[in-house]
N, C-alpha and C positions, 0 to 999 in steps of 0.2 A: 639859136637862141638869140644871136645878135640881130637877125632880122626882125625877130619879135620885139626886142628892145627898141629898134629904130622905129618899128610901126607905132609902139607905144608912146614914144617920145613925140613922133609926128602928131598923133591924136592929141596929146597934151598941148602942143604948140597952137592948134587950132581951137581948143576949148578954153585956153588961159594958162596962167603960170602954174608950174608944176609945184605941188605941195609935198615935200618929203616928211618922213616920220621915222622915229626910232624903229629899228627892226624888231625889237621885242613887242612893240604895240602892234605891228603888222602880223607878226606870228599869232599873237593872241587873238586878234580879230578872226583870222582863219580857222584857228583851232576851236574857237567858239562856235563858228559855223558848222565844223565837223561834228561837234558834240551835239549840237542842237538841243532837243529835249531831254537828252540823257544825262546833261550837266546837273550834277547835285545843286539844291537850292543854296547851300553854303559854300559851294566850290569856288575857289580862286586859283588862278593860274600862276605858276612859278615858271618862268621862261629862262632857259639857257641856251645861248647861241655860241657854237664853236666857231672860231675864226669869223667873228663878226666883221662885216665890212667897215673899212675906215671911212668911207664916204656915206653920205645920208642915203637912204633907200626910198624910191619912189613908190614901188609896189612889189609885191610877190607874183611873178608872172604864173608860177606853178607852185603847188603846195601839196605833199603827200604826208600823211600822218597816220601812225598806228595809236589809236586811242587807248589801248590797253596798256601800252608801255610809255606813251607819251613822246616816243621818237618822231621827229619830223625831218623831212627834206624839202628844200624849197629853191626856186630860182629868183634871187633877188636883182631887181632892175635898179641900178645906180643912177645918179643924176648925171653921171658921165656918159650915160648910154650903155655902160657895160653890164654884163649878166654875170652874177657870182653865185655859185652853188654854195648854200649854207645848210647846216644841219644842227641838231641840238635836241632839247627836250621841252616839251610843253607839259608839264605836270599839273594836274588838278589836286588841290590840297583841300582838306576840310579840317575844321577845329574839332580836336579830340580831347576829352579831359584825361589827365595823367596824374598819378600821384607825385607830389614833390619829395616824398620820403618813404621809406619802406613801411608797409601796413601790414600787420600780422593778423591772423585768424581771429574772429571775435571782435576786432576793432570796428567802432561805428565810424564811417567816413563823414568828416566835417568838410565845410567849404574850404577851410584853410589848408586842409590836406591835399587840395588839388590845384593844378594850374592847367591852362589850355594850350596845347600845341597845334600847329597845322601839319598834318601828315599827308603824303601822297595817297590818293584813293585806292591806289594798288596795295597799299600796305594795311588797309582798314578792311579786315574780314567782316563777314556777315554776322559774327557774334561779338563784335566790339562795341562798347558803349559810346555813344557819340553826343548824348544829351547830358550836359553837366547836371542839371536838376534831378535827373533819374538816378544819379549816382550818390548824391549828397543824402545822408541819412541811412544808407544801406549798411548791413553788416558784412564784414569781410569773411569770406569762406576759404579762400586761398591766398597765400602771400602775394601782395601787390608790390611791384618793384618801381621804383622811381623812374619817371620818363616812359614807361611802357604802357601801351593801351590796356584798358581794363576789359576783360572778357566777361560776357554775361554770366557764365557759370562760376566766376570767382567771387561774386557777391550774392547776398540774399537779402530778403526783407529781415530786419532785426527781430530777434525773439522778443516777445512781450511777456512770456511766462517760462521760468525755468523749472525743470523737474524738482520736486521736493518743496517748491515754494508755496507758501500759504496764499490762497486766493480767496476772492469773494465770489460766491455762485448766485446768480440771479435766475430765477425761474419765472416764466410767464405763459399762461394758456390763453391769453387773450382777454380774461376776465379777472384773473388773480395773478398778483406779482408778489414773489417772496424772495428773501435773500438768505444766504446761510454760509457759513465759513467752510472752506475746503482745502485740500492739498493736492498739488498737481502731481500726476503720475508720469508726465511727458513734459518735454519742451514743446513749445507752440508759437508759431508766428501769428500775427493778427489775422482773423478769419479762418484759422486752421482748427480742425476738430482736436480735441484734447480730452484724455481720461482724467478725472479728478475723484478723490474720496470725500464725500460729504461728511464732515467731522461731527455733525449732529446725529445722523442716522447711521454712520459708518459704512455707507454703501458706495459702490463704485458707480459713477454715471458718466456720460460722455456729453460734451457741450462744445460751443465754439469760443475760441478765445477772442475777446472783443477790445482788449487793451491791456495796459499794464496791470497784471494781477487780477483781471476780471474775466469771468466765464459766464456765458448765458446759455440757458437751456430754455427752448421754445417748444411748445407742444400745442 
């Protein structure tokens, strides 16, 4: 390794003055190259170097990294010509919405209920919500804990009709449009099928929940 460092310093002497850089910057450059196209769009690196060199580092002569864990090992070439083995973590983090307080089932998630934390990609499973806008307005299905990522199965589209609620039924066959009062026999989300009793004919019919207290029947 000393010969490699001497060779590098000799080349730098021929090409011009050596430009040193913080070791974290050099590690991130190499880590980005290792990740290449697999780096998430919103991904940022958090670099931790164990036993970082006291002197400025000219380059990393060798660099090994496990992208899954973020662990790296490198040979740092110092301004003095010495080579020092360094290790640490180059963790890729992503912004993830998390609750700021405990949210209970049936709560509707508002923007003020959330904050954004950067978490290591390794802690973000396939079923974790990563888009803040897709969480706002959803209804809580399972208790959400402060500071914990939100799982897709823990939230649902909010109910627009509750069982037993009075609704307005709209009927259309392309030529004729009518409306009638009804009562819901089921809970329903927007776009979901629902059974209702027509309070005029006293018949049970099936329609589509189209909004708060409205059902549409199309034939």
